N, C-alpha and C positions, 0 to 999 in steps of 0.2 A: 925518914918518913915524909918530911916536907918536900924532898927532892922527888920522891915518887908521885906525890900528889900533883906537883907541877907538871910532871911529864904526862900524867893522865889527862890533865886539863888541856895541855897543848895538843895531845893526840885527838881529843874530842873536838877541839876547834877546827883542826885540819879536816876531820871527818865531816864536821858541819859544813865547812866550806865546800867540800866535795859533793855533799848532798844537794846543796843549793845550786851548784853549778850543773849538776845532772838534771835537776828539775827544770831550769831554764832551757836546757837543751831539748827536752821533750815538748815543752810548750811551744817552741818555735816551729815544730813540724806541722804541715797542712794535712788535715784529715780528709779522706776521699768522700765526695758527695754521693749519696745513695739515691738513685732514681726510683720513685714509687712504681709498683707493678702496674701493668696495663689495666684499664678499667673496661669491663665488659659493657657493651652498649648495643642498642638496637638502632637500626638506621632505616631511612626511607629515601626514595628518589624524588627530586624536584621534577614535576611533570606538567604538561599541558593537559587540562581537563575542562569539560564543560561545566560552567557555573551560571548561576542566575544573575542577570544584569538588572538591578533595581535602583530606584530613586528613593532615598530616605527622606521622609517628610514627617511633619507633626501636624496634628489637627484635633478636632473635638468631635465627639459623638453627639448626635442630636436626634430628636424623634423624627420619624419619616413624615408624619403629619401631626399638627397641633392646632387645636381649635377651641375657642371659647364659645360655649353654647349658651343661647338664651332663647326665650319664647318670643315669637313675632307678634304676640298680642299681650295686652296687660291683663292683670288679674291676681288673685291671691293664690299663692303656691299651695296646691292641695296635697301633693305628696312627692317624695324623692325616692326612686327605686334603687339608687346606687350610692355608694360612698367612696371615700379615698381608697384607691387601689383596685376598685372593682373592674373586672374584666368584662367587656361588653362586645356584642356583635352588631354589625351594621343593621339598622332598623329597630334595634331594641328600644323600648320605652324607658327613658331616663327620668323624666320629670313631668308633672301634670299640673296645669293651671286649671282652676275651677271652671268647668265647661258649661254650666247651666245657662249663663247669659248668652253664649254663642249657640247653644242648642235652640233657644227660643228665637233668636234671630234667623236661624235656618228654617224653622217652621214658618215664620212670617214671610220669608222670601219664597218658600215653596207654595204658600197660599196665593201670593201675588202672581206667581208663575202660572199656576193652574187657572187663575182668572183670565190671564192674557191668552192662554191656549184655547179656553172656551170661547172667547170673543171671536176667534178665527175658525171655529168649528172643529178644533182638535180635541182629542181625549184629554182628561185632566192630567194624567201622568204619561210620561214618555220623553225621550230624548230627541226625537225628530221634530224640529220646529220649522221645516220647510213647507210652505204653502204657496200655491199659485194664486196670484191676486184674482184672477178671473173665476177661481173656484170658491171664493168666499161667498157666503150666503147673501149678504147685502148686495154684492156686485151682481150675482146671478139674478136677484130680484130686479135690480135696476136695469140689467141687460134685457130682461123679458119685457118690461114696460117700454124700453126704447125700441125694441123690435116691433111690438104692437103699434107704437106711434108711427114708426116708419111705414108699416103696411097701410095704415089708415091714410097717411099722407099721399102715398102712391095711388090709392084707390080714389080719393077725392080729386086728385090732380087729373086722373083719367076722366072722371065724371065732368069736371070743369071744362075740359077740352071738348067734351060732347055737348056742352051746354045744359047739363042736367043739374050740376051742383052750382050753388051761388058763390060769389066771391067771399062772402062772409064765412061760409062753411070752410072754404079753403084756408082763410086766414086762421080759423080756429084750430084746424088740425095741424097747421104749420107751427102754431104757438105751442100746442101740446107735444109735438115732436121735439121742439127746441128745449122745452122744460124736461122731457124724458132724457135727453142727451146730457143736460146739465146734472140731473140726478145721477146718472150713470158715472159721470166723471167724479162726482162727489163721492160716490160709493167706492170707486177705485182708490181715491186719495185716502178715504177712511181706512180701507183695508191695508194700505201701505203703512199708515200711522199705526195700526194695530200690530203689524209685523214688526215695526221698530220698537213698539212697547214690549212685545214679546221678547225681542233680543235684549232689551234692557233688563227685563225681569229675569231672563236666564242668566245674565251677568251678575245680577244682584244675588241670585241663588248660589252661583259658583263662588262668589266672594264669601258669602256666609258659611258655605261648606268648608271653604279653605281656611277661614278664621277658626272654625271648630277644630279642624285638624292641626292648626298651628298652636292650639292650646296644649298640645302634647309635644314634648321635646324628645326627639329620637336621635340615636347615634348615627352620624353621617358615615362612619367607617368603623372597622374593627379596631379596638384599642383598649385603653385602660383609663380610669379617672385619675387625673393628676391632682385635682383640687376641687373642693365643693365650696362654691362662693355664695350660696344662699341657703336659707333654712325654711322648712315647712312652716306655713302660716304667714310668711312675709308677702306683702303686696309688691309684685315685681312689674315694672313697666316694660313696654316693648323694647327689646334690645338690652335689657339689664342682664349682666352675666349671672349664670346659675351654676355651670360646671365647666371645667377645663379638661378636655379629652385629648389624649396623645396616642398616636400609633407608633409602636416601638419594634415592630417586625415587618420589614427589616429596618435597622437603624440607618441613619443618614450620616456618613463620616465626611466632615468638611475639612479639606486639606488645602494648604497653600504651597504651591510649587514655584521655585525660582524660575526666572526668565530663561536661563540657559538650559534648563531641563525640560521646559514646557513643550518644546518641539517634538519630544519623544512620545507624548501622551496620545493615547487612542481610546475610544470607548470600548469597554469590554475587557480591558486589561485587568489582570488579577492584582489584588492588593492584600498584603499581609499586615495584620494589625496586632499590636501589643499594647496592653494598658498596665499602669502602675499596680503592683501588688498581685499580678496574675502572670504565672509563667507560661500559660497557654497562649499559642498563636492562633489568631482567628483569620478566616479568609473572607474576602469580599470581591466586588467587581466595580470597576470604574463605570459610573452610570451617567454622569453629567459633567460637561466641561464648559467653563465660562467662555463666551465668544471673544473676550478682550482681556488684556492684562491691565492691572492698575497702573496708571501713569505715575503715581507717586512712589510706590514700592516696587514696581516691576514684578508683581506677584500675580500668578494665575490661580484663581479659585476653581477647585474641582470638587466633586462629591462622588463618594462610593457608597453602594448599598452593601451593608454587612448584616447577615442574619444575626438575630439576637440569640446568643448562646452564653452559657457560663455566667460570668460576672459583668457582662457588658450592659451598660445603662446609659441613657441619654445624659450628657453633661460631663462624662469622663474625658480626661486628656488622653490622647492616643499617640503612639509612635507607629508609623506605618512605612511600608516599602511598596512602591508601585513597580511591579515587574514589567519591564519593557522588552526583555528577551529571556526566554526560558533556558536556552542553551547558548552561552557565550563563552567561547574558548579563552581560557586564561591560565597563567602560570600559577601553580599552587603548591603548597607544602602542608603536611599534616599539622594541625593545631598543636599537637603535642611536641613539635620541634621548636616551637616559639617560646622565648623567654623575654621578659621585659625588666629592664633595670634603668632607673633614673630617667624614665620616660622614653628610653630607646628600645626598640624591638630588635632582638638578635636571634640568630640561629648558630649552631655549631656545625661546621663543615668537616668532612673527613679528608685530610691531605696526608698521604704517605703514612698512614697508620697513626696519625696524631690529629688532635683537635685543633680547629681554627675558628675562632668566634668572628662573626661578621654581622654588621648592622644592616638591616633591610627596611624596606618600606612596604606596608601591607595595605590591602584594600578590603574587598568583600570577605565576609565570613559565611560559609555555608557548610552546616553540619560539622564534620571533623577536619575541614580543610579551610585554609586561608589563602586568599589571593596575594601574590607577590608582585608589587608594582616596580620595584627596583632592588638591586643587590644580588640577585641570583639568576642562574641560567638553567634551562631544561637539562636534565641529566645529571646535575650535581647531586651529591649524597649529603644528607643532613642527619644529625643524630637526634633521636627521639628521647624525650625526658632528659635534657642535657644539664639539669641543675648540678652545679658544683664543678663542672668541666671548665678547664682554662686552656687558653691557647698553648700548644706544645705538649699537652699531656698525651701519653700513649693510650690507645684504646684497642680493644679486641671486639670485633663484630660478632654478635650472637646469631643474628639471622640476616641474610643478605636479600636485598630487594630484587636482584637480578643476577645473571651470570657474570656480568662485569664486576659487580660488588663481590662476588665469590672470589674472582681472581685477585681483587685487591686484598681480600681477607687472607688468602694463601700467601701473597707476597709479604703482607704485614707480619704473619706468623713466622715466615722464614727469616725475615730480618731480625725479629725479636729472639 
């Protein structure tokens, strides 16, 4: 029985050795590598296409016009017709200084003007202050006396030559003629003085009327009230701020353009505007160009007019593109073909039915297309939505961009 047990144990050991030996032999063999099946993809062609050439800049939106309004005359503020945010039209009454004092001054000036007109023989009221000096009543009277004295002098001179009139009579009429001429000259001077007085009274009347009008503060342009700086009942002096008015349509977009790009700018070029927190793009036009660049920063200041739409407000920071050419031919690929990894922009090309990753340099973005500055040539085929593709992986094209791509698809399918 012990002999049998020893034999069984020996046999089991030999079998164990054989099993171990067989296991090592299987482990030493190389398993064949299984290639994954081809991945279906959509492709597109790299092509030349017209794109917009624009200069990217940043700037600030500002009001088209901004004015601090005040009364030109002093007085107590009687009423305010507007408040913060009120929309006004040009000529609207915004504030009123108590006008009674200025109404009385106007009445006083009107009375003085009427008196000056009467002194020259004009109607009490009227705007025509033109008077011929010789037509003034005092001048007419003096002229009549002078004419009579001249005739008497001529008559006495004739009688004196005939020996009828005495020398004393001739001396008397000559003195009367000289006096009449002096009175005529005095009347003319007085008439001219009255004309000057009339002009003075007219100016005083116009000043009084202007002061009465200046007691009313009116809107100089269409806009909205940005701030109310005074209250009803306050005594405001001449020039003291009462309201701040802004015109916000169109808005004024101030932009700073680098020196290297400034040579491309022209009045009337379109501007595309984006603001933070708003996905809408707004359109404007380049309206003003600075005549010179800043010597320190080499920056050119330009302004565009942008219609006030949506969320646009004065004071917003804006990113803009100044379009210098609407159709500029450039090499482009669909944006769906582009991937970014570790800051590098890549596309996946199609080479003999396999994927080939390639780093490229991009430029402008327009709609669903991206400009390619370096790394690709026109006519090359790129894979759309290439996420997960790696260089060397087999692909099957689902839709071909052209007949050439269809031939590539047939050849790829035949090889596979």
